[in-house]
C-alpha atoms as one frame of an Amber mdcrd trajectory, in Angstrom:
protein
 -74.108  10.543 -54.705 -70.898  11.215 -56.188 -68.167  10.063 -54.863 -64.736
  11.840 -54.931 -62.273  10.447 -56.333 -60.077   9.589 -52.933 -63.300   8.067
 -51.518 -63.387   5.949 -54.132 -59.895   4.802 -54.424 -59.966   4.304 -50.868
 -63.434   2.213 -51.074 -61.722  -0.016 -54.120 -58.568  -0.848 -52.366 -60.291
  -2.529 -49.579 -60.769  -6.050 -51.016 -57.111  -5.960 -52.219 -55.866  -5.961
 -48.682 -56.313  -7.891 -45.584 -56.720  -7.176 -41.994 -55.407  -9.048 -39.036
 -56.335 -10.655 -35.685 -53.989 -11.750 -32.907 -54.176 -14.568 -30.726 -56.106
 -13.386 -28.239 -55.332 -16.119 -25.242 -51.904 -16.542 -25.979 -49.269 -14.912
 -23.395 -46.181 -15.596 -25.537 -46.475 -14.394 -28.767 -42.614 -13.958 -30.715
 -42.509 -10.089 -32.078 -41.174  -9.502 -35.697 -39.514  -6.648 -36.543 -41.746
  -4.347 -38.688 -38.625  -3.376 -41.438 -38.598  -6.809 -42.168 -41.636  -8.261
 -43.045 -41.526 -11.648 -44.986 -40.909 -11.738 -48.839 -43.684 -14.736 -49.445
 -46.960 -14.221 -51.994 -49.269 -14.723 -49.072 -48.041 -12.054 -46.696 -48.551
  -8.364 -46.563 -46.637  -5.653 -45.895 -46.686  -2.623 -42.908 -48.581  -0.491
 -45.704 -51.043  -2.608 -46.670 -52.338  -2.586 -42.754 -52.195   1.233 -42.313
 -53.862   1.938 -45.634 -56.424  -0.475 -45.090 -56.826   0.503 -41.112 -56.902
   4.433 -42.753 -59.814   3.806 -45.477 -61.987   2.196 -42.744 -61.280   4.968
 -40.604 -62.125   7.132 -43.221 -65.627   5.321 -44.247 -66.269   5.478 -40.571
 -65.824   9.129 -40.078 -65.614  11.721 -43.070 -68.121   9.200 -45.135 -70.009
   8.090 -42.524 -70.822  11.428 -40.644 -74.232  12.996 -41.672 -73.235  17.390
 -40.785 -76.013  19.567 -40.766 -76.513  22.254 -43.221 -73.587  25.328 -43.192
 -74.055  28.829 -43.350 -75.504  30.606 -46.596 -72.426  32.888 -46.484 -69.803
  30.696 -45.144 -67.111  29.540 -47.748 -65.311  25.806 -48.402 -62.841  26.332
 -45.829 -64.700  26.704 -43.039 -67.589  24.358 -43.866 -64.573  21.443 -44.540
 -62.762  22.714 -41.314 -65.659  21.944 -39.410 -66.427  18.657 -41.233 -62.605
  17.835 -40.315 -62.901  18.638 -36.589 -66.592  16.627 -36.219 -64.273  13.706
 -37.805 -61.889  14.001 -35.312 -64.350  13.654 -32.582 -65.608  10.655 -34.208
 -62.246   9.092 -33.988 -61.858  10.050 -30.400 -65.070   9.362 -29.094 -67.426
   7.425 -31.665 -69.685   6.534 -28.893 -70.989  10.151 -28.301 -71.491  10.541
 -32.098 -73.588   7.358 -31.605 -75.348   9.855 -28.769 -75.595  12.602 -31.037
 -77.441  10.330 -34.174 -79.655   8.573 -31.696 -80.970  11.933 -30.747 -81.551
  13.546 -34.038 -83.281  10.419 -35.202 -85.992  10.621 -31.913 -86.007  14.438
 -32.907 -87.167  13.884 -36.445 -89.331  11.144 -35.601 -91.220  13.123 -33.226
 -91.580  15.791 -35.672 -92.710  14.128 -38.632 -95.359  12.762 -36.135 -96.380
  16.486 -34.690 -96.313  17.885 -38.030 -98.938  15.010 -39.333-100.959  15.419
 -36.534-101.503  19.361 -36.311-101.533  19.882 -40.221-102.662  16.523 -41.441
-105.309  15.746 -39.199-106.342  19.401 -39.578-106.506  20.032 -43.458-108.337
  16.646 -43.706-111.223  17.914 -41.092-111.282  21.067 -43.316-112.157  19.080
 -46.451-114.644  17.276 -44.643-116.360  20.821 -43.650-115.803  22.175 -47.041
-119.985  22.133 -47.364-120.679  24.766 -44.434-118.767  27.672 -46.243-119.475
  29.778 -42.755-117.815  27.113 -40.282-114.798  27.424 -42.393-115.114  31.548
 -42.316-114.763  31.019 -38.388-111.933  28.111 -38.719-108.319  28.308 -37.369
-105.816  30.176 -40.067-105.164  26.708 -40.878-107.936  26.132 -42.359-107.547
  28.307 -44.641-104.738  26.684 -45.951-105.661  24.472 -49.262-105.233  20.948
 -48.340-103.460  20.207 -51.135-100.362  22.234 -50.088 -99.668  19.951 -47.146
 -97.653  16.497 -47.961 -97.312  13.901 -45.260 -93.958  14.510 -43.675 -91.419
  11.386 -42.934 -88.914  10.958 -40.887 -86.484  12.558 -43.490 -88.458  15.829
 -43.202 -87.832  15.691 -39.644 -84.079  15.194 -40.082 -84.416  18.003 -42.550
 -85.728  20.884 -40.638 -83.772  19.897 -37.650 -80.220  20.278 -39.101 -81.951
  23.603 -40.664 -83.131  23.305 -43.461 -85.905  25.877 -43.851 -84.299  29.842
 -43.958 -87.036  32.622 -43.434 -86.822  34.966 -45.423 -88.200  38.815 -44.560
 -88.224  41.652 -47.055 -86.297  39.147 -49.648 -83.414  39.044 -47.060 -82.284
  35.892 -45.229 -83.039  36.368 -41.226 -82.719  33.241 -39.204 -82.946  29.373
 -39.650 -86.107  28.399 -38.286 -86.312  25.451 -35.760 -89.322  22.800 -36.224
 -91.893  24.629 -33.270 -91.247  27.791 -34.686 -92.398  26.894 -38.272 -95.101
  24.619 -36.897 -96.387  28.383 -35.220 -95.833  30.576 -37.765 -97.588  28.527
 -40.316-100.268  28.006 -37.865-100.903  31.621 -37.192-100.702  32.169 -41.092
 -97.612  33.755 -41.107 -95.812  31.730 -43.363 -97.109  29.425 -45.876 -96.481
  25.877 -45.664 -93.084  24.710 -47.274 -94.509  22.455 -50.787 -91.708  19.749
 -50.185 -91.728  16.072 -50.897 -89.379  13.474 -49.342 -87.914  13.293 -52.764
 -87.491  16.771 -53.318 -84.925  16.372 -50.172 -83.167  13.172 -51.075 -82.456
  15.299 -54.802 -80.711  17.635 -52.398 -78.425  14.751 -50.581 -75.224  13.941
 -51.515 -75.999  10.710 -50.351 -77.504   7.481 -51.784 -78.453   4.188 -50.553
 -75.704   2.741 -52.957 -73.571   5.181 -51.365 -74.221   4.301 -48.296 -74.356
   0.417 -48.707 -70.911   0.490 -50.053 -69.662   2.036 -47.040 -71.467  -0.160
 -44.737 -70.008  -3.289 -47.346 -66.393  -1.379 -46.472 -67.042  -1.895 -42.974
 -68.535  -5.032 -42.923 -65.728  -6.484 -45.044 -63.196  -5.244 -42.645 -64.631
  -6.987 -39.556 -64.805 -10.046 -41.642 -61.059 -10.432 -42.110 -60.895  -9.449
 -38.455 -62.864 -12.279 -37.813 -61.349 -14.981 -40.527 -58.049 -14.316 -38.922
 -58.948 -14.574 -35.178 -60.396 -18.067 -36.847 -57.033 -19.026 -37.851 -55.319
 -17.674 -35.162 -53.572 -15.156 -36.971 -52.227 -11.948 -35.117 -53.467  -8.180
 -35.544 -52.187  -4.875 -34.879 -53.427  -2.621 -32.086 -54.149  -0.161 -34.960
 -56.355  -2.935 -36.369 -58.402  -3.487 -33.027 -58.988   0.572 -32.662 -60.058
   0.630 -36.001 -62.655  -2.854 -35.584 -63.831  -0.610 -32.191 -64.615   2.701
 -34.283 -66.077   0.396 -36.966 -68.678  -1.576 -34.657 -70.294   1.920 -32.962
 -70.202   4.002 -36.124 -72.066   1.177 -38.167 -74.964   2.087 -35.208 -74.671
   5.559 -36.010 -74.895   4.944 -39.887 -77.899   3.337 -38.836 -79.603   5.990
 -36.956 -78.715   8.397 -39.898 -79.816   6.391 -43.009 -82.320   8.346 -43.644
 -81.004  12.110 -42.879 -80.136  13.919 -45.884 -75.854  14.323 -46.349 -74.070
  17.419 -47.322 -77.034  19.445 -48.114 -75.651  22.643 -49.329 -78.606  25.079
 -48.902 -81.685  25.332 -47.120 -85.593  25.814 -48.688 -86.302  29.059 -48.353
 -89.645  30.152 -46.206 -90.924  33.853 -47.058 -92.846  36.095 -44.237 -95.514
  37.457 -45.454 -95.520  41.111 -46.149 -99.044  41.602 -44.573 -97.778  40.615
 -40.754 -95.509  42.424 -38.373 -91.513  40.895 -38.625 -91.053  38.437 -35.801
 -89.577  39.920 -32.899 -87.090  36.796 -31.377 -85.928  33.751 -33.002 -83.648
  30.864 -31.586 -81.112  31.488 -34.614 -81.510  35.106 -34.977 -78.064  37.162
 -36.221 -80.112  40.242 -35.184 -79.511  41.091 -31.428 -77.062  38.162 -31.236
 -73.939  40.326 -29.014 -71.085  37.642 -27.992 -68.144  39.366 -26.475 -64.676
  37.170 -26.863 -64.262  37.042 -23.166 -63.229  33.783 -21.472 -66.779  32.402
 -20.401 -67.165  32.420 -24.328 -63.997  30.583 -24.906 -64.440  28.193 -22.951
 -68.255  27.631 -23.996 -67.169  27.637 -27.450 -64.364  24.909 -26.437 -67.181
  22.331 -24.280 -70.536  23.299 -26.632 -69.148  20.506 -29.287 -68.512  17.853
 -26.277 -72.037  18.770 -24.297 -74.243  18.196 -27.785 -72.867  14.728 -28.466
 -73.797  13.550 -25.155 -77.129  15.319 -25.567 -77.174  17.752 -23.295 -79.611
  20.929 -24.075 -77.318  23.580 -25.043 -79.681  26.848 -26.515 -77.674  28.297
 -28.903 -74.249  28.206 -30.301 -72.409  31.718 -30.722 -70.849  30.595 -34.060
 -73.926  29.038 -35.442 -76.015  32.232 -34.685 -73.662  34.564 -36.433 -73.212
  32.005 -39.513 -77.221  31.947 -39.701 -76.946  27.956 -39.047 -77.882  25.416
 -36.514 -75.331  24.419 -34.229 -72.471  21.944 -35.902 -73.222  19.128 -33.467
 -76.811  20.365 -32.338 -80.107  19.452 -34.569 -82.151  17.740 -31.547 -84.970
  18.350 -29.445 -83.129  19.160 -25.762 -85.062  18.747 -22.479 -85.905  15.320
 -20.446 -87.966  13.808 -23.302 -85.432  11.398 -24.438 -82.427  11.729 -21.846
 -83.106   8.410 -20.220 -82.778   6.526 -23.862 -80.056   8.652 -24.791 -78.225
   8.476 -21.316 -78.612   4.523 -22.073 -77.188   4.045 -25.634 -74.251   6.408
 -24.961 -73.325   4.320 -22.255 -73.878   1.090 -23.459 -71.644   2.224 -26.281
 -68.959   3.630 -24.515 -68.746   0.338 -22.416 -68.915  -1.522 -26.362 -66.389
   0.574 -26.892 -64.134  -0.157 -24.109 -65.076  -3.953 -23.963 -63.709  -4.681
 -27.452 -60.571  -2.767 -26.546 -60.014  -5.603 -24.124 -59.743  -8.295 -27.020
 -55.998  -6.806 -26.572 -56.080  -7.983 -23.219 -53.202 -10.670 -23.850 -51.169
  -8.460 -26.913 -47.911  -9.050 -25.956 -46.327  -5.347 -25.909 -42.595  -4.480
 -25.464 -42.698  -3.725 -21.885 -45.017  -5.159 -19.356 -45.876  -1.585 -18.037
 -47.518  -0.842 -21.350 -49.009  -4.143 -21.128 -50.508  -2.873 -17.956 -51.700
   0.714 -19.092 -53.694  -0.953 -21.816 -55.752  -3.006 -19.574 -56.281   0.463
 -17.132 -57.008   2.342 -19.898 -59.731  -0.486 -21.532 -61.159  -1.009 -18.385
 -61.595   2.430 -17.079 -63.495   3.296 -20.597 -65.820   0.794 -19.542 -66.215
   1.493 -16.266 -66.707   5.259 -16.605 -70.143   4.900 -18.616 -71.033   2.430
 -15.795 -70.245   4.616 -13.216 -72.123   7.612 -14.799 -75.187   5.970 -15.589
 -75.262   4.673 -11.623 -74.384   7.698 -10.084 -76.644   9.690 -12.457 -79.922
   7.222 -12.347 -81.255   8.837  -9.547 -81.444  12.192 -10.751 -83.154  11.315
 -13.856 -85.925   9.065 -12.538 -85.538  11.179  -9.329 -85.637   9.198  -6.000
 -86.424  11.498  -3.558 -83.283  12.903  -2.335 -82.799  16.698  -2.553 -82.279
  18.284  -5.536 -79.630  20.125  -5.194 -77.828  16.629  -4.042 -79.172  15.628
  -8.020 -77.279  18.370  -9.316 -74.462  18.248  -7.592 -74.078  14.474  -8.594
 -74.887  15.254 -11.849 -72.038  17.578 -12.397 -69.964  16.007 -10.621 -70.302
  12.552 -12.620 -70.134  14.416 -15.883 -66.686  15.837 -14.874 -64.981  13.010
 -13.344 -66.271  10.374 -16.447 -65.154  13.149 -18.874 -61.486  13.500 -17.216
 -61.357   9.835 -16.967 -62.097   8.622 -20.596 -60.091  11.535 -22.630 -57.281
  10.338 -20.104 -57.751   6.724 -21.138 -58.926   7.408 -25.067 -55.404   9.285
 -25.480 -53.623   6.140 -23.351 -55.002   4.237 -26.024 -54.129   5.995 -29.006
 -50.198   6.558 -27.629 -50.033   2.661 -27.138 -51.750   2.292 -30.050 -48.740
   3.750 -32.178 -46.263   2.580 -30.075 -47.338  -0.915 -30.815 -45.529  -0.451
 -34.194 -42.249  -0.994 -33.107 -42.529  -4.232 -32.783 -45.473  -6.385 -34.443
 -46.093 -10.105 -32.877 -44.835 -12.682 -35.473 -47.606 -13.653 -38.136 -48.992
 -10.208 -38.612 -47.890  -9.884 -41.937 -49.426 -13.266 -43.062 -52.686 -12.729
 -45.244 -55.681 -14.778 -44.327 -55.973 -18.538 -46.259 -59.674 -18.048 -47.548
 -60.018 -21.136 -49.605 -59.493 -23.298 -46.086 -63.202 -21.951 -45.702 -64.103
 -23.600 -48.640 -65.633 -26.895 -47.976 -64.156 -30.097 -49.278 -65.910 -32.943
 -50.616
C-alpha cells in the first residue's frame, strides 16, 4: 500500500505528541484555562492534544475501514464522498462498524468453505474417475471443468466475492455484480468459467498490506499506551482523548475482523457469460429493470439503509447500488438468521463497552454540575441501550413460544427505541466533549515522565 503524504505525516507525528488520562477518583480537580498552558519543556500544547486525537481517529476510520468495490462508472468524488460518510458513521457509532466487520468476516469464511466443499471435492472426484470416460461424460457439467482451473479459496476470496469482486459481462458489456450464490450456480451450470484468481492476485489488487495495517495498529496501541501511562502517573486527560480512546478500542476489534479483506480495490474481476447460453433473467444487482421512483419511501429507505446494514439486518438491495452496478456501501454479507445471534451478541457487547469506556469520565470536573449529570446519564444510556435491546429481543431470536406477531412487535420496538436513545446519548457526549475545552483540569498539559517507568538499580 502506498500511504498518502497526509497519512504518513499523521502516523509519524504520533510518537512526538502525548495523550493524557485523568485522576478518575478525584472529585475536586482544579481547572486551567486553555489559553494559558505552562511554558516548561515537560508540557504539551492544546494543538498537540487535538493533533494526536485527530491522527488516531483518522487511523480508526479512514485508514481502518475497508470499503467495498465502487461502481465501474463512478467518479472519484462519489467514491470519496461515500468513504467520508462511512468515516463519519465510524466516529458516531464504532460498535456498528464492528457489527458490519463481524458479519462480513463470518460470511466470507462460510463462502470460502462452501466453494471448497462444492468445487474442490467434485473436481477431486473427477480426477479419480478419469479412467472411466463414459462416467465422465454422464457426470454433471462441473466435471467438464479442468481440475487445474480451480484453486482453493481462502477467506480473502470470500471477502472479495462479497465486496463485489466479480462482474458479469454479457456480449462484452458489464451486466451486474455477482453474488457468491449466483457465481457458484452459474459455474456449476456451465454458464461461466470458474474464475482463475489466487489469493496473491487479490492481494495485489489491494491497496493495503500487512505493513501498512501494522502501522495503523501500532498507532492505536501507542495512543492507548500513553493514556495508561497518564493514569498511572495521575495525570488528567481531556474528554476528547477519552472519546478517542473508546473509538480506538472498538476500531482495533473491527480491524482484526477485516485483516484478510482486500482494501481499496478499484475494479472487479471480469467473468464472461458464455455466448451459447441464454442471458440470465434476474440478478440481485441488475441495472436492467431496476426502477426506483423518487418518492418519500425511497428517500426514507436511502437514509435508514446504512444504519440497518451496519446492524446486520438483511436488506435485499440498495437503489443507489443497483444504478452503480456495485455491492451496497455497507452491504457485502450473508443475510438471514444464520449469524443473527452472534451478530446480536457482538454488537450489543461492543455498544456496552463503548459506553463503559465513557464512564471513565464519571468524576471529571465540569464547569457546571448539570454537565456532569448529562455525561453520566449519556454514558449509562449507551451502556443500557444495547443491554436492553438484547434482553427484549432475545426471545424473538430463539423463539420462546410467544406469538409471532408479538415477537415482531418487540423487535421493531426495541430497534426504534434503542436507536433513538443511542443517538440522543451519543450527540450529548459529543457536545459535552467539545464544551470541555472551555476549561481543562490542572495538569492536562503535563507530559508523561517515561523515565519513571525505567527500573533503577
